[in-house]
N, C-alpha and C positions, 0 to 999 in steps of 0.2 A: 294528540295529535295522531291524524288517521295515518295510514299505510296504504299505498294504492299497489295494486298486484299491475305486473308490466308481461308482454306478453311470451318472456321466459320462465321458465319453471323455478320457483324460489329465489327470484327475482324480485325487489318490492323497492318501491321509493318513498320518501315524504318529501312534501312540500316545506320548504325553509326560504330565509330570504339571508342574502349575502352583498353588504354594500349596497342596501336600500333596493335590490333588485331581484325578482323571484327565482328560485333555485330550486334542483333537486338533489336530494341526499339518495344514496344508493347505498343497499342493504342486500345480502343476501344468508338465509335462512338454510341448515342443513342438519342432518344426526350425525352426533358424534359417536366414535366408539363405544360409550356407555349408553346409544340408543336416544341420546337427549338432545331436545330439538336447542341450535345454535342461530344464535345471529351475530352477524358479522357487519360492523359499518366497512363496506369498500369505500369512497368516498363522493365527492360529488360533483354535478352536470359542469358548474365553472371553473373544476381542477381537470375538466377532460374524461370524464368516469362520461361512460355511457353503457348501455344497457349489455351489451353484447359481451362488452368485456368484463360485467360482474358475471354473464353468463360461463364465461371461459371460466372466470378463479374458480367458481362454484364446482363446475366440472373437475375441475385438478384436485381441490380439495375433496371430492367424492372419490375422485381416483384414488387416492392416498388415502384413503380409512378404508377402501376396500382389499387395494392391496398390503394394508398393514402398516404402511409407512408413518413416520412421524408427520404431522399437520404443521407447519408454521405458519401462525397466523400472526396479524402485526400484533395485536391487542394477547397478549396472552392474559389471563386473567389469572392464575395462579402458581407459582413456585413451585417446582415438585417438593414435596416432602418424603422421607424417605424415614423409615421404622427405626433404625439405628440414631437417628438425630432425636426423636421425639422418647423412645428409651432409657438414651441418654440423660435428658434433662428430667425425665419422670425418676432411674434412679437415685440422679445426685440430689433430689429432696427428700429422698426415704431416711431413715431416721436407721443406722448400723441393728440389724435383727438377724435373728438365723430365718425368718421368713421373707427379708428383702434377700439373703443371698439363693433362697430356693428360688423364688420369681427370677432373677437374674439366672439362673441356671436354665429354669423351662424357658427361659428368653431365648437364651441362647440356642441351646438344642433344636427348642418346634418351630418357634415364631421367626427366627433371624433366617434360618435355613430357607422357610418357603418367601417369609416378606421382604426378603432384604433387598432387591432389587425394583419392588412395585411400589409405584407411587401412590401413596396412602389418599390422596384425592380423587382413584382412579378404583380404588376399590369398593365391591359392591358387596351386595347378599350372594350372589352367585359365588365367589370369591372364597367368601366365609363359608359358605356350603359346602364346596370341594375342599378345604380344608379339613373341618371337622369329617367329612366323607373318609378321606385319606387316613386322619388320624386317628378314626374310629376301627379302620381296617387292620391299625399295626395293634400289637399287645398291649395296648393303654389301655385301663379302665374306663369307661364311662365317666367317674367323676374327675379321673387326670384329665381327659378332653375338655372336661367342663372347668377345670381350673384355668387352663390352658387359652380356652375363648374368656374368660371372664377379666385374664391378664393382657389380652387384647381390645379388653371394652366391650364384647360382647355379652349376651345374658342381662341387660343392664348395668350393671356397673361399668364408670368407666376410669379404667387407670391410665392408661395410654392411647389413644386414639384417634382417631381426626374428630373428636370433641373436648379435647383437652386443651 
């Protein structure tokens, strides 16, 4: 299905049929906080949606992103996932051992304090690199930092992270 430009930047429509009559479904595009292109369906011409309205909605979303406010869109794709939820599930599946206790201690001391309020869906490479840089500036040995990152699911192995 082809997407057609309108005279407004980031506002598009697709030709559809509603009740056997030609119709247009309007979409807007914008870059999210993670610098990824997002496409959001606004509505149909037959529902009263017009290009100007779509442009206003797009400008509102872009302004909120620029000001650091949370954008509430109609169709949220993912619920927020926090590290404590994933960690709890992960540690409950592991057998009791000294290594499990060491991992729990590392998790609480290093990972939880840094990633506690971050949505795991939004954590990107820059966040991990900053975390690693901060940990390497402490008196921790590089091997310890690598073990912490391995527990997070970085450096190959996935313990608890977005991929589990």
